[in-house]
C-alpha positions, 0 to 999 in steps of 0.5 A: 499499499506505502509503494503505491502512496508514495510514487505519484510523489516522487514523481512529480517530485523529479520532474518537477525538480528535474524537468522530464517529462513521464516519458524522459525520466530515466530508473537510473534517476530515480534509483540515485533519487531514491539513494539519497533519500535514503542517505538521508534517513540511513544518516538520521538514525545514526547519528540518534543510535550516536549520540542516544546513549547505552543505557536506554537501548533496552528501554521501552516506551511500554510491554510488548513493544519494540524497545530502541536496540530493538528499533535501530538492530529491526532498522539493519535486518529490514536493510538486509532483507529487502536487497537479498530476498525481493532484489536476490543481492548477495549478503556479505559472508558471515552477516545471517541477519533473521538475528538481529533483532536480539541484539542489545548491546548497542556499539554492536547494534551501531556497528551492524547499523551502520554495516546493514546501511553501506551494504544497501549503498554498494546494492543499491549503486551496483543495479543497472536500470535493468535489475530497477525494472526488473520484476520481482516480487514484494509483500506477495505483489509483482512488483519491479525493482525500483518498487521495493527501494521505495519500500527499503527509504519508507521503513526507515523512514518510519523509524525513523520518526520513532526513534525521534520520539523515542529520542524526545520521550528519553531527553535527548535531542536529534543531533539534526535538529539542536 
């Protein structure tokens, strides 16, 4: 559902910022725009993960709700998962993303978060125009690979917002907003 809602905004933004018409959109331009959005969100999530004190990583707003540690590990897990499972990008040797959300140590979590972001950046940059237009499955739907990238960015943004709320509740000001 999110992909269908985000796509018109992405296309409109691309057309407005580049002057392209719909018939002139290059898949590589969409990839580059999505990578720029991913990088902006990734920068925020890493800054915030570093700014939050280690003793707050176990904090959660309530029973059954993700802790701060789990949120950051969850982002890392999905950075790997979307590209591996839905796009077919090989995971680096030794990475097992299925259990990342079990991590609790701040240093381990920040490291795995940064590694997952770098993996995603490299993978996204390597996608050709043909790769972006190839079809795959995402949540049971037939979609183009570029729409998996939209989901990747949407997912990151959702949890950036969650992380900002968690930080502010705990008296931590996001570094980019001070």
